[in-house]
C-alpha positions in Angstrom: -0.1 0.0 -0.2 1.3 3.3 -0.7 1.9 6.1 2.0 -1.1 7.2 4.1 -2.5 10.5 3.7 -1.3 11.7 7.0 2.4 11.9 8.4 2.0 10.0 11.7 -1.0 9.1 14.1 -1.0 7.7 17.6 -3.0 6.1 20.2 -2.3 5.7 24.0 -3.4 2.4 25.7 -3.1 0.7 28.7 -0.9 -2.3 27.8 -1.5 -5.3 30.2 1.8 -6.7 28.9 3.8 -4.3 30.6 1.3 -3.0 33.1 1.6 0.6 32.2 0.2 3.2 29.6 2.0 3.0 26.4 1.8 5.3 23.2 1.6 3.4 19.7 2.5 5.4 16.5 2.2 4.5 13.1 3.9 6.8 10.6 2.5 7.7 7.1 5.1 5.3 5.4 3.3 2.4 7.8 6.2 1.9 10.0 5.4 1.5 13.8 6.6 2.2 17.0 5.8 1.8 20.7 7.0 3.8 23.6 6.4 0.7 25.7 9.1 -1.1 23.5 11.4 1.6 24.0 11.0 1.7 27.7 10.8 -2.1 28.6 11.3 -4.1 25.3 15.2 -3.2 25.2 17.2 -5.9 27.0 19.0 -3.4 29.2 19.5 -4.0 33.2 17.1 -1.1 33.7 14.3 -2.4 31.7 14.5 -5.9 32.9 14.6 -4.5 36.5 11.4 -2.5 36.0 9.5 -5.3 34.4 10.5 -7.3 37.3 9.5 -5.0 40.1 6.2 -4.7 38.2 5.7 -8.4 37.8 6.4 -9.2 41.7 3.9 -6.4 42.5 1.2 -7.6 40.4 2.0 -11.3 41.1 2.0 -12.3 37.1 4.6 -12.4 34.6 5.1 -9.2 32.2 6.8 -9.1 28.9 6.9 -6.7 26.2 6.5 -8.6 23.0 8.4 -5.9 20.9 7.7 -5.1 17.3 5.6 -8.0 17.0 3.1 -6.9 19.6 -0.3 -8.0 18.9 -1.8 -4.4 20.0 0.8 -2.4 17.5 -0.2 -5.0 14.8 -4.0 -4.4 15.4 -3.8 -0.7 15.5 -1.7 -0.6 12.3 -4.2 -2.8 10.6 -7.2 -0.8 11.7 -5.5 2.3 10.1 -4.8 0.4 6.9 -8.5 -0.6 6.5 -9.7 2.9 7.4 -7.4 4.4 4.8 -8.3 1.8 2.2 -11.9 2.4 2.6 -11.1 6.4 2.3 -9.3 5.7 -0.9 -12.3 3.7 -2.2 -14.8 6.1 -1.5 -12.7 8.9 -3.1 -12.7 10.9 0.1 -9.8 13.2 0.3 
């Protein structure tokens, strides 16, 4: 699919994977990013410590699923469908 009619769009959600609010961004070229991945998905000592503390407090395992996260993919796919519908209807 060609580039979207916008430059970037974002949504903030409560991510149960990391037990925190994250912002998912989709750029006009359809690339994605997530603030949760930047904070918790990196394999740094600090991010492992943060998730470990949250996991212990919530008594359940937490894990950032990174670029293949279902939440990111679902938001991306929703926007692709919306953009395709807009193009089909001829709306600008």
